[in-house]
N, C-alpha and C positions, 0 to 999 in steps of 0.2 A: 339537933333537935331530938326530942324524946320519941317522936313517932317514926323516926328513921328517914325523914325527908331532909334535904339540904336546902337551906335558904340562902339566897344571895341578896345582899342589901347594897343599894347604890344611892349616891347623893344626886338628887335632881333639883336644879334651880335653887341654889342657896342651901337652906337648912332642912329642907324637906327630904325625908328618907323614904324610899319605896322598897318594899320587900317582895322579891319574886321567888316563888317556889319552883323547885326543880321540875315538878310534874307539869308546870305551866309552860315550860320551854318547849319549843317544837324540836322534836328529835327526828333524825333521818330514819326512814323505814329500813328494816333489815333486808339485806340483799343476798342473793345466792352468789357464789363465786362466778357463775356464768353470767349473771345479771340479765338473763333473758336475751342476750345478744347472739349467742352461739346456737344457731339452729341449723343442723346438718340435714339437708334434704336427701331424699332417696334418689340415687343416681339411676337414670334410665340405661338399661343394658344395651340399648341400640343407639345411644347417643354418640356423637362424634368424639367428645372428650374421653369417654370410656373406651372407645375403639383405639384411640391413640395410646391410652394407658396399656391396653392389652398388647399392642404391638411392641411397645417398649419392654413390657414384662416378658414377652416371648423371646425377644433378643437377649435380654438379661439372663433368662433361664438357660437359653442355648449356650451362651458364653460360659456361664457358671458350670454347666454340665461338662462341657469340653475341658475346661480347666481342672475340674475335679477329677476326671478320668486321667488327664495328663499328670496331675500331681500324684495320683495314686499309683500309676504304672511306671512313669518315667522318672521325674524329678520334681521335688516340691520345695526346694530351698529358696526360691525367688520370693522376696517380700512383696513384689508387685502382684504376683499371683494371689497371694493371701489377701491383699487389700481388695482386689477385684472380686474375689469369691465372697468375702464378707460384705462388700457393697451389694452384691447380688442377694445375699441373705437378708440384708436390710430392706431391699425392695420387696422381697418375698414376705417379710414380716409386715411391711406396710400394706401389701396386697391382702394378706390374711386379715388384718385389722379392718381394712376398708371394705372387705367383701360384705360385711353386715350392713353396709349402706347402699348396696346395689340391689335394686328391685329385680323382680322376675315376672315373666308372663305366665299366667295360669292357663288351664286348658281352654278357657273361653277367649283368650287373647287379651285379657285385662291385665294391666300393670299392677302388680301387688306391691304396696308400699308399707304394709304393716310390718314393723320390725320384729315382732314375735314370730310371724310366719317366715320372715327372711332368715332369722336365726335358726328356727327349726329345720328349714330346708338345708341350710349350710351345715348344720351339725350332722345331718343325715347323709350328706353327700361328700364333700371334700375336706371337711375340717380336720379329720384325723390324719389324712395324708399331708395336708399343709403343715400341721404341727410336727408330724414325724420327719418331714424334710427339713425342718428348722432346728431340730434338737442338735446342739453342738457336741456330738459324741466324741469328737477329737479332743475337746477340752477335758472331758472326763477320763480319756485315755492317758492324760499326763500323769495320772497316779501310777500307771504301770510302766510307761516308757517315756523317754525324752527324745527319742530319735524323730527328726522331722519327717523322714520318709514314712515311718510307721503312722505318724499322726494323720498324714494325708489319706492313708488307706481307710481310716475311720470315717472319712467324709463321704463315703459312698451313699449314705442315706440321702444326700442331696439329689441323687438321681431320681428320687421319687418326684421331683419337680417336673420330670418329663411327662408325668400324667397330667399335670396342669397345662403344660405346653400343648399336649395332644387335645385337651379340652378347648384351649384357646383357638387352635386351628379349626377344630370342629365347629366352633361358634361363628367363624367367618363365612361358612357356607350358607 
């Protein structure tokens, strides 16, 4: 058509022809990719599930730190050590991302659920340490050396995770 619309004609009951314009057809409403179904609620830091997560993270950080020191000082050629240490890194990354969904209690004892305030508090407290402990310095060191023993020594930044472990232990009191 000249006006830019598309017409659809169809035969109805014999020889009668009906013209339907495209703008008359019901179109689905545009949807976002989340479709309103994904609503992540703020996690209570004193909840049971969060406590279990903290215990699992504490165990993972402890194992990761022990293996990091062992790899750096003794021997680091075992593939299983690298798999475990990178699995611990994945858990730490998941914890770093999920921390912005964990509320906190303010001075009056009220649970703060505002994400802007949670982000602001996290950025001012442990965010830099969490990111520093996740930087894969050993992968950057491949530019300078290819020895496995040397690569493990570059992983010592993972020991910054001990600060997180200390904080988790402090929160259990």
